[in-house]
Steps between C-alpha positions, in 0.01 A plus 500: 500500500371258763246655732585375846236456766564547875529128571806282545370271227504785251822660626690172467470538122726807529855443380820658626609757238797402288695815587529393863632154426771657284595799719669309786630810685314800636566792732263607778481843659365414845527865607289744696470704821653230720830574326522824698611328819767282331413231753378220277177311461173522693601842630155661483375228734797471730553871555214467751700252705406164634133466586335220703385340175838521324602159371805337666716505185467878459566613856872560464450692177213704648705590805798610291303697243287671765820616675631626167178689435498657845859617451457651153133572425172610646143389435363185339493338159310791344782736595753299301290565190560874524877451533526282192587749223657294220675822401772331292280234342590459132308201364650522151857489629417208728322313223809537281702354787263205533495431128880501493497243781310264270152543646217411262205622713438750779265505799414805711352508847148644485395473865680337790358378831527861626187570289659790309421511126792595277266623230252788470213300641150638473382267774767539765630838614811358660697490175827623353337766281350668806751425776879481490640498143201686355516290185358180358788257555330206327430710190866603486616140523246387242611758244868414552442125467288536186760734345769242570285227344463299822182323612370686805367359826343631821510350848227540763544415868234701683284195561734460799405840645216353705738288707811714449406854607277395788794608717408865429216448750745406774680716752857612538656242733698771685254788524167323476384754244268369226646479152359677196251227418273677745499827300198621307467707186409799714831474687675595179360852489787746466759225447683379191254211468187712517223341294643150526336240719712265714205261503564442127868434563495285812267201536214529742578386853450125534609205708804312366388213279167661414412451137454820298149594387396485135545876458878458542507264203284738296733794564810292426376376164356836398843660542683217324255512211544877468877451464463214251259691281718811503851355454420174317777290658614180335554335840322539834669385822259428787672446835293210627487123494158505333283778360485773766195478729399173333518147635846428637615865490719643774204737558204279417194721540168428666312409290764360266546734204477392136613841373839358406343281234315802362828692482682217322228465238485875441878532480551207264215619281653848465879444506636525147796272574295228665561594861682328781411488871733349761412326827715307746302182554369368171352150465613311191156537341525880516853543363381669180220700663758666725879487514689341790726750674762381751629770733866429582427129450695292252341182367664163453346398170397640165137607494253414222401866465701821527525644851669792671764519772511840669775627725684818589850639520477504879184620672194581290529864608823697528692404813823646637515255793718190461363315803479125416123505541478705181539333161858548372579669172565269207804449284484477123611138530201417722261671260644313200490169687140562601403609150634192322363268768152654469509504119606135485177421686278701263491811716570872471699701753349829622769695686419800717754783504436709813494875443582780736209723597618759246458246217863412435675165529844471656835419340497145634171421325627658179813285510290187561275581203800574281661164578176310439464684168853405397426133569171506312654664196723194470268226623154643433439265208483216754256698717251701296236305316625166627300209635590227749693198382429138600690570821522838671811442705776274617709530813363507852579850628184690587264222402270314732466781754182671379289591803175570319295811554560533872859625476762650269777278371708722271868520586838596362604140452855373454438322172753256361607416147278191514195723537356551153176653370348416162292703257412447136411706199363286219764241423776676696579397856667730753679364807603762753773425753439686826869487587823475302668154525848515644626241252341701213291201392124528496350163586127469433363161598152562357657505153690174535402223259369269772271769644279441198385863469673566167403298193823593326824672601533877452654646186674787677554654844567870547581698813311826464737796513791282387410278206514129409665270753629142466260242636440129524209287605546191713246273653519692827502861383562764240840654564598843364851644524482861613748787448739615774272784609121526503358748247209587730457561869256318729385227258634344184276388214571221255305503173445149370379454142418204283376272776144369518293375788 
C-alpha cells in the first residue's frame, strides 16, 4: 500500500476508489437535533434571531425561525439536543428501504454546524450517547450499512461552528437578555446539563470576521480523526471549499492550519478501501487527492474524474413549512432526471432523505424512494458501473445555466423529448430520453451518420422495459419507433448495441 505523506504532491498520487465510480447513487441521512423544530436548515443558528452581524441573505429565514422558536420552544441550541430522542430510529429498516431504492452507498451525518457529535465521542461531551437519544447514532448507522453491504460515509460540518454559533453570544432582540453563549460550566449545577461546558459547545466570543485560532483547528481534526479511526468510513464529506482551517477555507485559521493534510495522509494510509474525501472547490490538479462535491449544483459537461452531486428531498433537515423560501420537496421524476444527468457527466448522486426527530421518514419520502427504485430496477444497467460517452448530452434544456460555486442551480426542469443523456458500459451505449416524444419517435441527432461519432451503425436498439424497437439511421439522426405507452416513468432508456465509436 502506498504510504501517503501530508503534502499535496504526495496526496495527488491517491486514486478515487473503483467502488465510488461504479456506485452512482447514494443516500444521505443529514439528521440530528435540528430536526426537532421541523423548521428546516440552519435552525440552531437562526433560533437566536437576527443579530447585527447576520448576513443579508439569511435575515428573512432568521426572523421566521426565531419566531417559530419563541412560539414553540425555550432555551438555545443546547436545549434542542435534550429534546432530540430518536425514539423510533430503526437503522436496519431504513437501510432496507434505501437499498430497495437502488442506493449503492450510504452517508451519515457525524456532526453538523450545531457542534453536536452523533457518536459516543471521548473528546466532546455534547454528544448523542450522553444527551438526547442516549445512544451512538453513528455506530448504529455503520452497523446497518455494513450489514447491507453498502460502503459507508460520514459527513462533518462543525468547522462552520466558529462563524455559525457566534449568535449564541448575542441578546434576545425583544428582551435584551443574553443568550446561552454566556453560560459557564458552573451554571449547569443542578440542571440536566450539569457537568457539560457551554464553552466547549459555543465558540468563544469574537468579532465577526475574526479568524479562528489554531486551537479550533486542532479540536476539529482531533474529533474527526477519532470518528475515522473508530468507524472506518469509506467516504468522508467535509463541508468546506478547501480543507477546513487551511488556506481558502470558510474558516481559515490564524495561523493557517496544515492539519487537514495530516488527516488526509493518515486516513488514506489506514482506510482499507482506499478512502475518499470530498471538498467543494477542487482545482484540476487535486481531483484525485480529494473528490469534487457540488451542493445542489449541476454541471454542464462530463468531468475527467468522478465527482459527487449532493442534494435533498426538500430542506436538509425536516421541515413542515411550505413557505417558498424553503427548498421544495422533490418528485421521483426530478430525482431520476438529476441522477441520469449527473451520471452522464461522470458523477454520483447523493440524496438526503430528511428524517423526523423520532428517526422515521414520512410516507412521501417512502413513495419517492419506491418510484426511484422501480426505475432503477429497469434502467440500472445504464446507470451503475457506466462511464461517460463521447458526448454527455444533447438538447438545450437545463444546459448553459451553471452559476458556479456562488449559487445553487438545481431545478425541476421541463425537459423535452429532444433532451437526451448518454452513458456507456463497455461497447454498449445507453441514450436516455428525459421526456416521451408525442409522435412516439425518438430522434437522436448525436447518432446520425453525419455527426461522425459512430464508426458504424448499431446492430440493435432496445427500449429497456419493453424490448427491441424498429430503428433507422439517417445522416441527421438515429430514429427509433417507440410503443404506444412508455414502459417507465420519468425517463426512458434506449440500449444501443453493436455500434462503435
